[in-house]
C-alpha positions as CSV (number, residue, x, y, z in Angstrom):
1,Q,0.0,0.0,0.0
2,Q,1.4,3.4,-1.1
3,R,1.4,6.3,1.4
4,V,0.8,9.7,-0.2
5,P,2.6,12.5,1.6
6,R,0.5,15.5,2.3
7,S,1.2,19.0,3.7
8,Q,0.5,19.3,7.4
9,R,-0.9,22.8,7.0
10,G,-2.8,22.8,3.7
11,G,-3.4,19.1,3.1
12,E,-2.1,19.3,-0.5
13,V,-0.3,16.3,-2.0
14,I,3.5,16.8,-1.8
15,E,5.3,15.8,-5.0
16,P,9.1,15.8,-5.5
17,L,10.4,18.1,-8.2
18,V,14.0,17.7,-9.4
19,S,15.5,21.2,-9.9
20,S,18.8,23.0,-9.7
21,Q,19.7,24.2,-6.2
22,W,22.3,26.7,-5.0
23,F,24.8,25.6,-2.4
24,V,27.3,27.5,-0.2
25,K,30.6,25.8,0.5
26,T,31.0,25.7,4.3
27,E,34.2,23.9,5.0
28,G,36.3,27.1,5.3
29,M,33.7,29.0,7.3
30,G,33.1,26.0,9.6
31,A,36.8,25.8,10.4
32,K,36.8,29.5,11.4
33,A,33.8,29.0,13.7
34,L,35.4,26.0,15.3
35,K,38.7,27.9,15.9
36,A,36.8,30.9,17.4
37,V,35.4,28.7,20.2
38,E,38.6,26.7,20.6
39,D,40.7,29.9,21.0
40,G,38.2,31.4,23.5
41,D,37.1,34.2,21.2
42,M,33.5,32.9,21.7
43,K,32.4,31.2,24.9
44,I,29.4,28.8,25.0
45,V,27.4,28.7,28.2
46,P,26.9,25.9,29.4
47,Q,30.3,24.6,28.3
48,R,29.0,21.0,27.6
49,F,27.4,22.3,24.4
50,E,30.9,22.8,22.9
51,K,30.8,19.1,22.1
52,T,27.6,19.6,20.0
53,W,29.2,22.6,18.3
54,N,32.3,20.6,17.4
55,N,30.3,17.6,16.2
56,W,28.3,19.8,13.8
57,L,31.2,21.8,12.4
58,T,33.7,19.0,12.0
59,D,31.2,16.9,10.0
60,I,29.8,19.8,8.0
61,H,28.5,19.5,4.4
62,D,27.9,22.1,1.8
63,W,24.8,24.1,2.6
64,C,21.8,24.2,0.2
65,V,20.4,27.7,0.4
66,S,17.7,27.6,-2.3
67,R,14.1,27.9,-1.2
68,Q,11.1,28.0,-3.5
69,L,9.1,30.6,-1.7
70,W,7.4,33.9,-2.6
71,W,9.1,35.8,0.3
72,G,12.7,36.3,1.4
73,H,16.0,37.5,0.1
74,R,16.3,36.5,-3.6
75,I,19.5,34.7,-4.3
76,P,22.0,37.2,-5.7
77,V,22.6,35.4,-9.0
78,W,21.8,36.8,-12.5
79,Y,21.5,34.6,-15.6
80,V,22.8,36.1,-18.8
81,G,20.3,36.1,-21.8
82,E,16.6,35.6,-22.3
83,S,16.7,31.9,-21.4
84,G,19.0,29.2,-20.1
85,E,21.0,28.9,-16.9
86,S,24.4,27.9,-18.2
87,E,25.9,31.4,-17.9
88,Y,25.4,33.3,-14.6
89,I,26.9,36.0,-12.5
90,V,27.1,36.3,-8.7
91,A,26.9,40.0,-7.6
92,R,25.7,42.2,-4.8
93,N,23.1,44.0,-7.0
94,E,22.0,44.3,-10.7
95,D,24.4,47.2,-11.4
96,E,27.4,45.1,-10.3
97,A,26.1,42.1,-12.2
98,R,25.8,44.2,-15.4
99,E,29.3,45.6,-14.9
100,K,30.7,42.1,-14.6
101,A,28.7,41.0,-17.7
102,T,30.3,43.8,-19.7
103,E,33.7,42.8,-18.5
104,M,32.9,39.3,-19.8
105,G,32.3,40.7,-23.3
106,H,28.5,41.1,-23.3
107,D,26.7,44.2,-24.5
108,K,25.7,46.9,-21.9
109,D,22.0,46.2,-22.5
110,V,22.3,42.5,-22.2
111,I,19.3,40.9,-20.6
112,L,19.9,39.8,-17.0
113,R,17.4,37.6,-15.1
114,Q,17.7,37.3,-11.4
115,E,17.3,33.8,-9.8
116,E,13.7,33.4,-8.5
117,D,14.7,31.2,-5.5
118,V,15.1,32.9,-2.2
119,L,17.8,32.3,0.4
120,D,17.2,29.8,3.1
121,T,15.8,31.5,6.3
122,W,18.9,30.6,8.3
123,F,21.1,32.2,5.7
124,S,19.1,35.5,6.0
125,S,19.0,35.1,9.8
126,G,22.8,34.5,9.8
127,L,23.3,38.1,8.5
128,W,21.4,39.6,11.4
129,P,24.2,40.5,13.8
130,F,25.9,42.9,11.3
131,A,23.4,43.5,8.5
132,T,21.0,45.2,11.0
133,V,23.6,47.8,12.0
134,G,24.7,49.0,8.6
135,W,26.8,46.3,7.0
136,P,28.1,46.5,4.3
137,H,27.4,50.2,3.6
138,T,29.1,51.6,6.7
139,E,32.2,49.3,6.9
140,G,35.2,51.3,8.0
141,E,33.2,54.3,9.4
142,E,34.4,54.9,13.0
143,D,31.1,56.5,14.2
144,S,28.8,54.1,12.6
145,D,26.3,51.7,14.3
146,L,28.4,48.8,12.9
147,A,31.5,50.1,14.7
148,R,29.6,50.8,17.9
149,F,27.5,47.6,18.2
150,Y,29.3,44.9,16.3
151,P,30.5,42.5,17.6
152,G,27.9,42.0,20.3
153,T,28.6,40.9,23.9
154,C,26.2,38.1,24.5
155,L,23.7,36.1,22.4
156,E,20.9,34.5,24.4
157,T,19.0,31.8,22.6
158,G,17.7,28.2,22.8
159,Y,20.0,25.2,22.6
160,D,17.8,23.6,19.9
161,I,19.0,26.1,17.3
162,L,22.7,26.1,18.2
163,F,23.7,24.8,14.7
164,F,20.7,26.1,12.7
165,W,21.2,29.7,13.6
166,V,24.1,30.4,16.0
167,A,26.7,28.5,14.0
168,R,25.5,30.2,10.8
169,M,25.8,33.6,12.4
170,A,29.3,32.7,13.6
171,M,30.4,31.4,10.2
172,M,29.0,34.3,8.2
173,G,30.2,36.9,10.7
174,L,33.7,35.6,10.7
175,E,33.7,35.2,6.9
176,L,32.2,38.6,6.0
177,T,33.6,40.8,8.8
178,G,36.6,39.0,10.1
179,K,35.1,39.1,13.7
180,P,33.0,36.7,15.7
181,P,29.5,38.1,16.2
182,F,29.4,37.6,20.0
183,D,31.7,37.0,22.9
184,V,29.3,34.7,24.8
185,I,26.6,32.4,23.6
186,Y,24.2,31.8,26.4
187,L,21.9,28.8,25.8
188,H,18.6,28.5,27.7
189,G,16.3,25.5,27.7
190,L,12.9,25.0,26.1
191,V,9.7,26.1,27.9
192,R,7.7,22.9,28.5
193,A,4.3,22.1,30.1
194,A,4.1,21.8,33.9
195,D,4.6,18.0,33.7
196,G,7.8,18.4,31.6
197,S,6.2,17.3,28.3
198,K,6.6,19.3,25.1
199,M,3.8,21.8,24.4
200,S,1.7,20.7,21.5
201,K,-1.5,21.8,19.9
202,T,-2.4,18.2,19.4
203,K,-2.1,17.5,23.1
204,G,-3.9,20.7,24.0
205,N,-1.3,21.7,26.6
206,V,0.0,24.9,24.9
207,V,0.1,27.9,27.2
208,D,-0.6,31.2,25.5
209,P,1.7,33.8,27.0
210,L,-0.7,36.6,26.2
211,D,-3.4,34.9,28.3
212,T,-0.9,34.3,31.1
213,V,0.1,38.0,31.0
214,A,-3.5,39.1,31.1
215,E,-4.1,37.0,34.2
216,Y,-0.9,37.3,36.1
217,G,1.0,40.2,34.6
218,A,4.1,40.4,32.3
219,D,6.6,40.7,35.2
220,S,5.3,37.5,36.9
221,L,5.7,35.5,33.7
222,R,9.1,37.0,32.9
223,Y,10.4,36.5,36.5
224,S,9.1,32.8,36.5
225,L,10.9,32.0,33.3
226,V,14.2,33.7,34.1
227,T,14.5,32.4,37.7
228,G,13.3,28.9,36.6
229,V,16.1,28.5,34.1
230,T,19.4,26.7,34.5
231,P,21.6,27.1,31.4
232,G,20.8,24.4,28.9
233,Q,18.0,22.8,31.0
234,D,14.3,22.8,29.9
235,I,11.8,24.9,31.9
236,P,8.5,23.4,33.1
237,L,6.0,26.2,33.1
238,N,4.0,25.9,36.4
239,M,1.0,28.2,36.8
240,E,1.3,28.0,40.6
241,K,4.8,29.4,40.5
242,I,3.6,32.3,38.2
243,E,0.8,33.0,40.7
244,A,3.3,33.0,43.6
245,N,5.5,35.4,41.7
246,R,2.5,37.7,41.1
247,N,2.0,37.6,44.9
248,F,5.7,38.6,45.2
249,A,5.0,41.6,42.9
250,N,2.1,42.6,45.2
251,K,4.4,42.2,48.2
252,L,6.9,44.5,46.6
253,W,4.1,47.0,45.8
254,N,3.0,47.0,49.5
255,C,6.6,47.5,50.7
256,C,6.8,50.6,48.5
257,K,3.4,51.7,49.7
258,F,4.5,51.5,53.3
259,V,7.6,53.6,52.6
260,T,5.8,56.3,50.6
261,D,2.5,56.4,52.4
262,N,3.7,55.9,56.0
263,A,7.4,56.2,56.5
264,L,7.9,59.3,54.4
265,K,4.9,61.1,56.0
266,G,7.2,62.5,58.7
267,A,9.8,63.8,56.2
268,D,9.8,67.5,55.5
269,D,10.6,69.2,52.3
270,E,14.2,69.7,53.4
271,E,14.8,66.0,54.2
272,R,13.0,64.4,51.2
273,P,15.6,65.4,48.4
274,G,18.4,64.1,50.5
275,L,16.8,60.6,50.7
276,G,17.4,59.9,47.0
277,V,20.1,57.3,46.4
278,S,23.1,58.7,44.4
279,G,25.6,56.0,45.3
280,P,26.6,53.3,47.9
281,M,26.3,54.2,51.6
282,S,29.6,55.4,53.1
283,K,31.3,53.6,56.0
284,E,30.9,56.7,58.2
285,E,27.2,56.7,57.8
286,F,27.0,52.9,58.1
287,D,28.9,53.0,61.4
288,S,26.5,55.6,62.9
289,L,23.4,53.3,62.5
290,S,21.8,51.1,65.0
291,L,22.0,47.3,65.0
292,P,19.0,46.5,62.8
293,E,19.9,49.1,60.3
294,R,23.5,47.9,60.1
295,Y,22.3,44.4,59.7
296,I,19.9,45.1,56.8
297,V,22.4,47.3,55.0
298,S,25.1,44.6,55.4
299,K,22.7,41.9,54.0
300,C,21.7,44.2,51.2
301,H,25.4,45.0,50.3
302,S,26.2,41.2,50.4
303,L,23.3,40.6,48.2
304,V,24.5,43.2,45.6
305,A,27.9,41.4,45.5
306,S,26.4,38.0,45.2
307,V,23.8,38.9,42.5
308,T,26.5,40.8,40.5
309,N,28.8,37.8,40.7
310,D,26.0,35.4,39.6
311,I,24.9,37.6,36.7
312,E,28.4,37.9,35.5
313,K,28.7,34.1,35.6
314,Y,25.3,33.8,33.8
315,Q,23.7,32.2,36.8
316,L,20.6,34.3,36.2
317,G,18.1,32.1,38.0
318,A,20.1,32.0,41.3
319,A,20.6,35.7,41.2
320,G,16.9,36.5,40.8
321,S,15.9,34.0,43.6
322,K,18.3,35.7,46.0
323,V,16.6,39.1,45.5
324,Y,13.2,37.5,46.1
325,E,14.4,35.9,49.4
326,F,16.0,39.1,50.6
327,L,13.0,41.3,49.9
328,W,10.5,38.9,51.4
329,D,12.4,37.2,54.3
330,E,14.7,40.0,55.4
331,F,13.3,43.4,54.3
332,A,9.6,42.8,54.6
333,D,9.5,40.3,57.5
334,W,12.1,41.9,59.7
335,Y,13.3,45.4,58.9
336,I,10.0,47.0,57.9
337,E,8.5,45.7,61.2
338,I,11.4,47.0,63.2
339,S,11.3,50.4,61.4
340,K,7.8,50.9,62.9
341,T,9.5,51.1,66.4
342,R,11.4,54.1,65.0
343,L,8.6,55.8,63.2
344,Y,5.6,55.5,65.4
345,E,5.3,56.8,69.0
346,G,2.9,54.0,69.9
347,A,5.5,51.4,69.0
348,G,8.3,53.0,71.0
349,G,9.5,55.5,68.4
350,G,9.3,59.3,68.3
351,G,13.0,60.2,68.3
352,E,13.6,62.5,65.3
353,E,17.1,61.3,64.5
354,E,16.1,57.7,64.8
355,A,13.1,58.2,62.5
356,K,15.4,60.0,60.0
357,A,17.8,57.1,60.0
358,A,15.0,54.6,59.5
359,R,13.6,56.6,56.5
360,R,17.1,56.8,55.0
361,V,17.6,53.1,55.3
362,L,14.1,52.2,54.1
363,V,14.6,54.2,50.9
364,Y,18.2,53.0,50.4
365,I,17.3,49.3,50.7
366,L,14.2,49.7,48.5
367,D,16.0,51.7,45.8
368,T,18.9,49.2,45.7
369,S,16.6,46.2,45.6
370,L,14.6,47.7,42.7
371,R,17.8,48.2,40.8
372,L,18.8,44.6,41.4
373,L,15.3,43.3,40.5
374,H,14.8,45.5,37.4
375,P,16.3,43.1,34.8
376,Y,13.8,40.5,36.1
377,M,10.7,42.6,36.7
378,P,11.1,45.8,34.6
379,Y,7.6,47.1,34.6
380,V,6.7,47.1,38.3
381,T,10.2,48.1,39.4
382,E,10.2,51.1,37.0
383,Q,6.8,52.2,38.2
384,L,7.7,51.9,41.9
385,W,11.0,53.6,41.5
386,H,9.3,56.8,40.3
387,H,7.3,56.9,43.5
388,I,10.3,57.0,45.9
389,P,12.7,59.9,46.4
390,R,15.4,59.8,43.6
391,S,18.6,61.6,43.1
392,P,18.6,64.0,40.1
393,A,19.4,62.6,36.7
394,T,23.0,62.9,35.4
395,K,23.8,64.8,32.3
396,D,24.5,61.7,30.2
397,Q,21.1,60.1,31.0
398,A,18.7,60.3,28.1
399,A,15.8,59.9,30.6
400,H,15.4,59.9,34.4
401,A,14.5,56.2,34.5
402,L,15.4,53.1,36.5
403,M,16.5,51.3,33.3
404,L,19.2,53.9,32.8
405,A,20.2,54.2,36.5
406,D,23.6,52.9,37.8
407,W,23.9,49.4,39.0
408,P,24.3,49.4,42.9
409,Q,28.0,48.4,42.6
410,M,29.8,50.0,39.7
411,D,33.3,49.4,40.9
412,D,34.4,45.9,41.7
413,E,37.6,47.1,43.3
414,S,35.6,48.9,46.1
415,P,33.4,46.4,47.9
416,L,30.3,47.8,49.7
417,T,30.5,48.2,53.5
418,T,29.3,45.3,55.6
419,S,29.7,44.2,59.2
420,E,30.0,40.5,60.2
421,D,29.6,41.5,63.9
422,A,26.3,43.3,63.1
423,V,25.0,40.3,61.2
424,S,26.0,37.9,63.9
425,S,24.4,40.0,66.7
426,F,21.2,40.5,64.8
427,E,20.9,36.8,64.0
428,S,21.1,36.2,67.7
429,F,18.3,38.7,68.1
430,Q,16.3,36.9,65.5
431,A,16.9,33.5,67.2
432,L,15.7,35.0,70.5
433,T,12.6,36.4,68.8
434,R,11.8,33.0,67.2
435,S,12.3,31.1,70.4
436,I,9.8,33.4,72.3
437,R,7.3,33.1,69.4
438,N,7.6,29.3,69.4
439,A,7.1,29.2,73.2
440,R,3.9,31.3,72.8
441,A,2.6,28.9,70.2
442,E,3.5,25.8,72.3
443,Y,1.7,27.2,75.3
444,N,-1.3,28.4,73.2
445,V,-0.9,32.0,74.4
446,E,-3.6,34.2,73.0
447,P,-2.3,36.2,70.0
448,G,-3.0,39.6,71.5
449,K,-1.7,38.8,75.0
450,R,1.5,40.6,76.1
451,I,3.9,38.4,78.3
452,S,6.8,39.1,80.5
453,A,10.4,37.9,79.9
454,T,13.9,38.1,81.3
455,I,16.7,37.9,78.7
456,I,20.1,36.8,79.9
457,A,23.1,37.7,77.7
458,S,26.7,38.9,78.2
459,G,29.1,41.5,76.9
460,S,28.4,43.5,73.8
461,L,25.5,41.2,72.8
462,K,23.7,42.1,76.0
463,D,24.2,45.8,75.1
464,E,22.9,45.3,71.6
465,I,19.7,43.5,72.8
466,S,19.2,46.1,75.5
467,A,19.2,48.8,72.9
468,E,16.6,46.9,70.9
469,V,14.2,46.0,73.6
470,K,11.4,47.9,71.9
471,S,11.9,45.9,68.7
472,L,11.8,42.7,70.7
473,V,8.6,43.9,72.4
474,A,7.0,44.5,69.0
475,L,8.1,41.3,67.3
476,A,7.6,38.8,70.2
477,K,4.6,40.6,71.7
478,L,6.1,41.2,75.2
479,D,4.9,43.5,77.9
480,P,7.2,46.5,77.8
481,E,6.8,47.0,81.5
482,K,7.9,43.5,82.3
483,V,10.9,42.9,80.1
484,S,14.5,43.1,81.3
485,V,17.9,42.3,79.8
486,V,20.4,41.2,82.4
487,E,24.1,40.1,82.5
488,A,24.8,36.4,82.5
489,G,25.9,35.3,86.0
490,S,24.4,38.3,87.8
491,E,22.0,38.3,90.8
492,E,19.1,39.3,88.5
493,A,19.9,36.3,86.3
494,K,19.8,33.9,89.3
495,E,16.5,35.4,90.5
496,A,15.0,34.9,87.0
497,A,16.0,31.2,87.0
498,A,14.5,30.7,90.5
499,V,11.0,31.8,89.4
500,D,8.7,29.1,88.0
501,S,9.4,29.8,84.3
502,V,9.9,28.4,80.9
503,Q,13.6,28.4,80.1
504,L,14.6,29.0,76.5
505,V,18.2,28.3,75.6
506,V,18.6,30.3,72.4
507,Q,22.3,29.8,71.8
508,D,25.5,29.8,73.7
509,G,25.4,32.9,75.9
510,V,21.8,33.8,75.3
511,E,18.8,32.6,77.4
512,A,15.3,33.7,78.1
513,Y,13.0,33.0,81.0
514,L,9.2,33.4,80.5
515,P,7.3,33.2,83.8
516,L,4.5,30.6,83.6
517,S,2.1,32.9,85.4
518,G,2.3,35.3,82.5
519,L,2.1,32.7,79.8
520,I,-1.1,30.9,80.9
521,D,-4.1,31.0,83.2
522,P,-3.4,27.8,85.3
523,E,-7.1,27.0,85.9
524,K,-8.0,27.5,82.2
525,E,-5.0,25.5,81.0
526,R,-5.7,22.6,83.4
527,K,-9.3,22.3,82.1
528,R,-8.1,22.5,78.5
529,L,-5.4,19.8,79.1
530,E,-7.7,17.5,81.0
531,K,-10.3,17.7,78.2
532,Q,-7.6,16.9,75.6
533,S,-6.3,14.0,77.8
534,E,-9.8,12.5,78.1
535,K,-10.2,12.6,74.3
536,L,-6.9,11.0,73.7
537,E,-7.6,8.3,76.3
538,K,-10.8,7.3,74.4
539,E,-8.9,7.1,71.2
540,I,-6.1,5.0,72.8
541,Q,-8.6,2.5,74.3
542,K,-10.4,2.2,71.0
543,L,-7.2,1.6,69.0
544,A,-5.6,-0.7,71.7
545,G,-8.8,-2.8,71.7
546,R,-8.6,-3.1,67.9
547,L,-5.0,-4.3,68.1
548,Q,-5.8,-6.8,70.9
549,S,-8.4,-8.4,68.6
550,K,-7.0,-11.6,67.0
551,G,-9.4,-11.3,64.1
552,F,-7.9,-7.9,63.2
553,V,-4.2,-8.7,63.7
554,D,-4.4,-12.1,61.9
555,K,-6.7,-11.1,59.0
556,A,-5.7,-7.4,58.2
557,P,-2.8,-6.7,55.8
558,A,0.5,-6.2,57.6
559,A,0.8,-2.6,56.4
560,V,-2.6,-1.8,58.0
561,V,-1.6,-3.4,61.3
562,D,1.7,-1.5,61.3
563,K,-0.1,1.7,60.7
564,A,-2.4,1.2,63.6
565,R,0.5,0.4,65.9
566,N,2.3,3.5,64.8
567,E,-0.9,5.6,65.5
568,L,-1.2,4.1,68.9
569,A,2.4,4.9,69.8
570,E,1.9,8.5,68.6
571,L,-1.3,8.9,70.7
572,E,0.4,7.4,73.8
573,D,3.3,9.9,73.3
574,Q,0.9,12.8,73.1
575,A,-0.9,11.6,76.2
576,A,2.4,11.4,78.1
577,K,3.3,15.0,77.1
578,I,-0.1,16.2,78.3
579,K,0.3,14.4,81.6
580,S,3.7,16.0,82.0
581,S,2.3,19.4,81.3
582,L,-0.5,18.9,83.9
583,E,2.0,17.9,86.5
584,A,4.1,21.1,85.7
585,L,1.1,23.4,86.3
586,P,1.2,25.3,89.6
């Protein structure tokens, strides 16, 4: 049975037609492209694709460039005479072809017919790096776009067209200009469906990016794709991830709204212009800040160095994820909350100098973070940047825009100021806060209830915690009248240990004592625990009776019996803990 080939698009029968085809000899061009990578003139990221590059170009064949289409660049060949194809001329244009025909002895008005075939798409695309910037008309001109923009720095494309397009650009660039078209070839993976399968109209799993943008925003989609990529690895497009990144954009918006609508309310017309970020924070200013401010600036400066290093090494996904983690976990969760103790009288603030320092740091961190995030989320960051205080535009800026603003670290030789001591001290403060929060949750303390605490620390760490008691009060919901920070080994520390309290060992040298009387109402807690104990006892008796039944143990599958035994052991463990808690009650 004969199978008739048909066009996938139109359904027409496909018939072979023998015809003359034009070829380009590639052996010489291929050798130049091979040598460019071998000598390091072009770098392929990830490096493992150099093997693919070498395989293609060492086993290269002459390239058929004829295509029978109605659109494209017509092949620059002119046939001499009204008919026949035996005599032809290759030229840049018809004038040059006529000039060559005359030199060959033909009349000036000889009929020239241009080849009707058009160049292969990849041939035309291969000219793109230099033809789009003025080649060949502006070759040799110093101030031309060709001189300014060719060769390019980095080409970013998919690994699936490494030979079809990238190798052609390299071969033709080296052949026609003498220079490789790029320094770096960065290969990303293919965007696939959430389950890793290839998107296909037949399968019905194609995700329309326009629909995704309409639902989640362009920045969310862009950020998801860029941070989800590892060079050369395919990217499964997960809608849950895009939604999470849309929520991140909302979080960023809310952070900016807090700064502009709340923090900057107290800034007068004289202070506001000075809040614009014109460069990295100096060491003198950094050293004058309090612990939380020195911590967040240190973490931000470390982030700048890390992100800059990752981007320079083309680890784009890792760099974008680090900005996300910093903004969400450090800036929003910790510093914004602490800044309220500087800005609001009700939270312990009210000092003008302290409030000014907080406003300065809030704007500085937000501005720096927006600059780092701009390559990943250009629209929302540009919009937000125009809402915060900005330094005046420089003379060489075409527009006062974030996309033209300086990167936070322009000079690699001058690292940004950080303090390991400040980071270490504040991490101890964070650990203390988390320990108190965990104790509150464990003892089911009502969310709005303020509790008392005695913090024991020594040396400079004790001084740092003492200076930030109001921040600890706000974050751990402590009673400001019943919080004290005392020196380890002092009489006050011994007295705190003697009271019936919950002892929290935070780390070596830092402890906290939370008096039980402040944590719980003993009578209420006894009733709650007794009720829970009765419930557990009933469940234990029911499950134990089931396991004592021979019919169940002998007939039920072993996995079911094991599961029941594990559940019984877990219930008995819970009951023992409740009994212990009851015994500990005053």
